[in-house]
Structures are given as structure tokens and as C-alpha cells.
C-alpha positions as CSV (number, residue, x, y, z in Angstrom):
1,M,152.4,48.4,181.7
2,D,154.3,50.7,184.1
3,Q,156.7,51.6,181.3
4,C,153.9,52.5,179.0
5,R,152.3,54.7,181.7
6,G,155.5,56.5,182.1
7,T,155.7,57.2,178.4
8,L,152.1,58.6,178.4
9,V,152.9,60.9,181.2
10,L,156.0,62.2,179.4
11,I,153.9,62.9,176.3
12,L,151.3,64.8,178.3
13,C,153.9,66.8,180.0
14,L,155.3,67.8,176.7
15,F,151.9,68.8,175.4
16,Y,150.9,70.9,178.4
17,S,154.3,72.5,178.7
18,G,154.0,73.7,175.1
19,A,157.4,72.4,174.0
20,D,155.8,71.5,170.6
21,G,153.1,74.0,170.8
22,L,154.9,77.3,170.5
23,N,155.4,79.0,167.2
24,I,156.8,82.6,167.0
25,S,158.0,84.9,164.2
26,L,158.8,88.5,163.6
27,E,157.0,90.7,161.0
28,H,157.9,94.1,159.7
29,P,155.1,95.1,157.2
30,W,155.9,98.8,156.9
31,N,159.6,98.5,155.9
32,A,160.9,95.2,154.7
33,S,164.5,96.4,154.4
34,L,164.6,97.7,158.0
35,I,167.1,100.3,157.0
36,F,166.3,103.8,158.4
37,E,167.7,107.2,159.0
38,T,167.8,109.0,162.3
39,G,164.5,110.5,163.1
40,A,162.4,107.9,161.3
41,T,160.0,105.3,162.9
42,A,160.5,101.6,162.9
43,S,157.9,99.0,163.7
44,I,158.3,95.3,164.3
45,A,155.4,92.8,165.0
46,C,155.9,89.7,167.0
47,S,153.3,87.1,166.1
48,Y,152.9,83.7,167.8
49,T,150.5,80.7,167.9
50,L,149.7,78.5,170.8
51,D,148.4,75.0,171.1
52,T,147.5,75.6,174.7
53,T,146.1,78.4,176.8
54,E,148.1,77.6,179.9
55,Y,149.2,80.5,182.1
56,P,151.3,82.3,183.1
57,L,152.6,83.3,179.7
58,S,155.3,86.0,179.1
59,L,156.6,87.8,176.0
60,E,159.9,89.7,176.1
61,W,161.7,92.0,173.7
62,Y,165.5,91.9,173.4
63,R,168.1,93.9,171.4
64,V,171.7,93.1,170.6
65,P,173.4,96.5,169.8
66,K,175.6,96.4,166.7
67,W,177.7,99.3,167.9
68,K,178.9,97.7,171.1
69,A,181.9,95.4,171.5
70,D,179.9,92.8,173.5
71,V,177.0,90.8,172.1
72,V,175.0,90.4,175.3
73,P,171.3,90.8,174.6
74,E,169.6,93.7,176.4
75,K,166.1,93.1,177.7
76,L,163.9,95.9,176.7
77,Y,160.2,95.1,177.6
78,R,158.2,92.2,179.1
79,F,154.5,91.3,179.0
80,S,153.4,88.8,181.7
81,F,150.0,87.4,180.8
82,I,148.2,86.3,183.9
83,S,145.0,85.3,182.1
84,D,143.4,85.8,178.7
85,R,142.8,89.5,179.3
86,E,145.0,90.4,182.3
87,Y,148.7,91.1,182.0
88,K,151.5,93.0,183.7
89,F,154.0,95.2,181.8
90,A,157.6,95.7,182.8
91,E,159.9,98.3,181.2
92,F,163.6,97.8,181.3
93,D,164.5,100.5,178.8
94,T,163.2,104.0,179.6
95,R,163.9,105.4,176.1
96,P,161.1,107.8,175.1
97,G,159.2,107.5,171.9
98,V,158.5,103.7,172.2
99,I,154.9,102.4,171.7
100,I,154.0,98.8,172.3
101,L,150.6,97.5,171.1
102,N,149.4,94.1,172.4
103,D,146.7,92.4,170.4
104,R,145.9,89.3,172.4
105,D,143.1,88.2,170.1
106,A,145.5,88.2,167.1
107,N,148.4,86.9,169.2
108,R,150.5,89.8,168.1
109,N,152.7,92.2,169.9
110,T,154.0,95.3,168.0
111,L,157.1,97.3,169.0
112,S,157.1,100.8,167.4
113,I,160.2,103.1,167.9
114,S,159.9,106.7,166.8
115,S,162.6,109.3,166.3
116,L,165.2,106.6,165.7
117,R,168.7,107.3,167.2
118,A,172.1,105.9,166.3
119,T,172.0,103.7,169.4
120,D,168.7,102.0,168.3
121,D,170.7,100.1,165.7
122,G,170.8,96.4,166.5
123,D,169.2,92.9,166.2
124,Y,165.8,92.7,167.8
125,T,164.1,89.4,168.9
126,C,161.1,88.5,170.9
127,T,160.9,85.5,173.3
128,L,157.7,83.7,174.3
129,T,157.9,81.7,177.6
130,L,155.1,79.4,178.6
131,D,154.7,78.4,182.3
132,S,158.4,79.1,182.9
133,S,159.2,75.7,181.5
134,S,159.6,76.2,177.8
135,S,160.4,79.1,175.5
136,E,160.8,80.0,171.9
137,T,162.8,82.9,170.5
138,S,162.2,84.4,167.1
139,S,164.8,85.0,164.4
140,P,166.3,88.5,164.7
141,A,165.0,91.5,162.9
142,V,167.9,93.7,162.1
143,I,167.3,97.5,162.4
144,V,170.0,99.5,160.7
145,V,170.0,103.2,161.5
146,N,172.1,105.3,159.0
147,V,173.6,108.5,160.4
148,T,174.6,111.5,158.2
149,P,178.2,112.5,158.9
150,Q,179.4,116.0,159.4
151,L,182.0,117.5,157.0
152,Q,184.6,119.7,158.6
153,E,186.3,122.6,156.9
154,P,189.5,121.5,155.1
155,Q,192.9,122.5,156.6
156,A,196.2,123.3,154.8
157,S,199.8,123.3,156.1
158,I,203.1,124.1,154.4
159,L,205.6,121.3,154.0
160,S,208.1,123.2,151.9
161,E,208.3,126.3,149.8
162,S,205.6,125.3,147.4
163,T,204.3,121.9,148.8
164,Y,201.2,121.8,150.9
165,R,199.3,119.1,152.9
166,L,195.6,119.3,152.7
167,N,193.4,117.6,155.3
168,C,189.7,116.8,155.1
169,T,187.6,115.0,157.8
170,A,184.1,113.6,157.8
171,S,182.9,112.4,161.2
172,G,180.0,110.8,163.0
173,G,178.5,108.8,160.1
174,R,177.1,105.3,159.6
175,P,178.1,103.7,157.3
176,A,181.5,105.2,156.6
177,P,181.4,108.1,154.2
178,S,183.6,108.5,151.1
179,I,185.8,111.6,150.3
180,T,186.8,112.7,146.8
181,W,189.2,115.6,146.0
182,Y,188.8,118.1,143.1
183,R,191.3,120.6,141.7
184,D,189.6,123.5,140.1
185,G,186.6,121.3,139.5
186,V,188.5,118.4,138.0
187,S,188.5,115.1,140.0
188,L,191.9,114.0,141.3
189,N,193.2,110.5,140.8
190,V,194.7,110.3,144.3
191,S,197.4,107.7,144.6
192,S,198.8,106.1,147.8
193,N,202.1,108.0,147.2
194,N,200.7,111.4,148.1
195,S,197.5,110.5,150.1
196,N,196.4,108.9,153.3
197,V,192.9,107.8,154.4
198,V,192.2,106.8,158.0
199,T,188.9,105.3,159.1
200,S,188.1,105.0,162.8
201,Q,185.0,103.9,164.6
202,T,183.5,105.1,168.0
203,D,180.2,103.9,169.3
204,G,179.3,102.5,165.9
205,L,179.9,105.9,164.1
206,F,182.7,106.3,161.5
207,T,185.2,109.1,161.0
208,V,187.1,109.3,157.7
209,E,190.2,111.5,157.4
210,S,191.7,112.2,153.9
211,M,195.1,113.8,153.5
212,I,196.9,114.7,150.3
213,D,200.2,116.4,149.5
214,V,200.1,118.9,146.6
215,T,202.6,121.2,144.9
216,E,201.4,124.6,143.8
217,T,203.0,127.9,142.7
218,T,199.8,129.7,141.8
219,D,196.4,130.2,143.4
220,V,194.1,127.2,142.8
221,T,191.0,125.8,144.5
222,Y,190.8,122.4,146.0
223,T,187.4,120.9,146.9
224,C,186.8,118.2,149.4
225,S,183.6,116.3,148.4
226,M,181.8,114.0,150.9
227,N,179.3,111.3,149.7
228,H,177.0,109.2,151.9
229,V,174.0,107.0,151.5
230,T,171.9,109.5,153.4
231,L,172.7,112.3,151.0
232,T,171.1,112.9,147.6
233,T,173.9,115.2,146.6
234,A,177.5,115.5,147.8
235,T,178.6,118.0,150.5
236,N,181.5,120.1,149.4
237,M,184.0,122.5,151.0
238,S,186.8,124.3,149.2
239,I,190.2,125.7,150.1
240,N,193.0,127.6,148.5
241,P,196.3,126.1,149.8
242,R,198.5,129.2,149.2
243,A,196.0,131.5,150.9
244,A,195.0,129.2,153.8
245,A,198.2,127.6,154.7
246,E,200.0,129.0,157.7
247,P,203.8,128.9,157.6
248,T,205.6,127.2,160.4
249,V,207.3,129.8,162.5
250,S,210.3,128.6,164.6
251,P,210.1,130.0,168.2
252,E,212.7,132.5,169.2
253,P,215.4,131.0,171.4
254,E,215.0,131.9,175.1
255,P,217.8,134.1,176.5
256,E,220.4,132.3,178.6
257,P,220.0,132.8,182.3
258,E,222.5,135.1,184.0
259,P,224.9,133.6,186.5
260,E,223.9,134.1,190.1
261,G,225.4,137.2,191.8
262,V,225.7,139.3,188.6
263,V,223.8,142.5,188.4
264,N,223.3,144.3,185.0
265,V,223.4,148.1,185.1
266,T,222.4,150.2,182.2
267,L,224.0,153.7,181.9
268,A,222.4,156.4,179.8
269,A,224.2,159.7,178.9
270,T,222.5,163.0,179.4
271,T,223.3,166.5,178.0
272,T,224.8,169.2,180.2
273,P,222.0,171.4,181.7
274,D,221.8,175.0,180.5
275,Y,222.0,177.5,183.4
276,S,220.9,180.6,181.5
277,L,218.4,183.1,182.9
278,A,215.6,181.4,180.9
279,N,216.3,178.1,182.6
280,F,216.3,179.8,186.0
281,T,212.9,181.4,185.2
282,S,211.4,178.0,184.3
283,G,212.8,176.3,187.4
284,A,216.2,174.9,186.3
285,Q,219.0,175.0,188.9
286,G,222.7,175.1,188.6
287,P,225.0,172.6,190.2
288,Q,225.9,174.6,193.4
289,D,224.5,178.2,193.6
290,H,220.9,177.3,193.3
291,G,219.6,179.5,196.2
292,V,221.9,182.5,195.6
293,S,221.0,182.8,192.0
294,R,217.3,182.9,192.8
295,I,217.9,185.7,195.5
296,Y,219.8,187.9,192.9
297,I,217.0,187.6,190.5
298,L,214.4,188.5,193.1
299,L,216.4,191.6,194.3
300,L,217.2,193.0,190.9
301,P,213.9,194.9,190.3
302,W,214.0,196.6,193.8
303,T,217.6,197.7,193.2
304,I,216.6,199.5,189.9
305,V,213.7,201.2,191.7
306,A,216.0,202.5,194.4
307,I,218.5,203.9,192.0
308,L,215.8,205.7,190.0
309,T,214.4,207.2,193.2
310,F,217.8,208.5,194.3
311,I,218.4,210.2,191.0
312,A,215.0,211.9,191.1
313,I,215.7,213.4,194.5
């Protein structure tokens, strides 16, 4: 009898705790694929059913970012239901543009994120906890945010007299973009012998760098074409290797330092000065009789006047 009573108590505890009475699921009626571009709006509805109306009852939203190395769920929002109509709301993520609609009559909680960013990419789940003793977590709804990469202007460098290396980079995209080369409008079948493609990832965004080596003796146009899932047409940029490439100029060797205690003196030859009357008039001076020559020149007019006066008398 005691053993039976214990079993009944256990069943009642399970019933009131809601261990078998929680059912939770995620819905996404507006976009079944959950693949978006930046700037769009994503909505996810968390629906649940309860076999009991015990309180407190809480519903929490979580996200596992795809672009982070760790997979620790981030708590975003929490609804704590105190009664059938009363609840408290806690916000752990202060990102603007988020609207949460709670429909208690329909047992549905909808998370709407507008102006999607690259960092909104991730797995979203909602967890329903009843009386802090039992909980149920939904399967994840995966939100993929595609980001359009930016194509940079191609660069060219000289490897030898007529061989050039062309470089084209597309950065900041999700998923990784693809790059195709064209020569005067004709697609190139680039082989691994003369090309190199490097793909790197930072914060979930991809950068693709394509390098090819070409040999040209005339002016031709090479086009770097970028394709991506967010683009309806390819993005193109062109380059003329012969016109754009900058030759590598070897730096001039620096002069060797002079030994200490040595003084360099530079001598410059000058012409012998002309000590004619014209030079004296303009201010030139002789080597020794500078002052005497000037006195003779000043007294000459007065001497002539005196001689003429004497003759007249």
C-alpha cells in the first residue's frame, strides 16, 4: 500500500510539473527558407501547448551565432508569466529593430527582426520553462543572412619585361563570391599553373583574392568579374596591364659615410676682376689702391676747371 501511494505521488508530480505536458515548436510562415539579405525582415513564431496552467511560466529566446568560433547560446529575451495576463519582460540584447509579439490566448510568441545585419545570422530557439522544474526547447530555426561583397579595383605589377601579375579581390561577402577573368571579353580558362585563389573568413564574412600571371606585348583589357547569390548580374572591373603596371624601381644606394675627422672642401675658380674705369664707376675695386683711385677720379673735374680758368685769365 505504501509503495502504491508513492507511485501515485510520483505520477501527480510529473503531471503538475508538466514534464509530459509541454509541447513547443517554431514556425516561420512568411519565409520558409529563412534565407535573407541584409536589410530584410525575418519573423519566427514560437508556439506551445500546455496541459496545465501552473505558474510561474517563462519563455526565452536564444541564438547560436554561426560566425563565431564558439557555439555557446546567447540569451536574447525572456517573458516571465506571473499569471494568465501578467508577465515581465527582460531584454538581454539591446539591438534596435526587434519587435516581440506575445499572444497568450493563442500560446504564441513571435520574434520579428527588421533591418537584418550580418551578425543576425545564426540558429534561433525558444525554451519554455514551467515552474522552474521542467523545460522544453524547440528545434532550431536557422536564419541565414547573405551579405553582398565589395569588388576592389584590380591591380597589376611587372614580373619581367612582358609578364604581369594581375590581382583582384572581393571582400566582405557571405557566402564566398566567385571571380572569373576575361581577356578582351573572352573568358579565361585559368589553370593552377598561373593562378592562385585565396579565401579567408573574418567574423563570418569571406574574402576571395584571385591572382593570375599573364604575358602581353600589346595593349589588351583584362576584366575581373565577381558573381554572388545576392547579385542578379555580375560586377565587373577592367584593367590594362601595360598601362596600369608600375615598374619596380631599385632604390639608389646610399653614399658611404665619410671617416671621422675628414673635412671636404670644395674650391671654385673665379675670373680675374677688371679694374677699368667702368668698373670703378660701378663700384669695383682694385686689389690695393682702392681709396687712391677713387680720389683721383673725384679730383679730375676740378683740375680741368682750374686749368681752363687760368688760361682765360
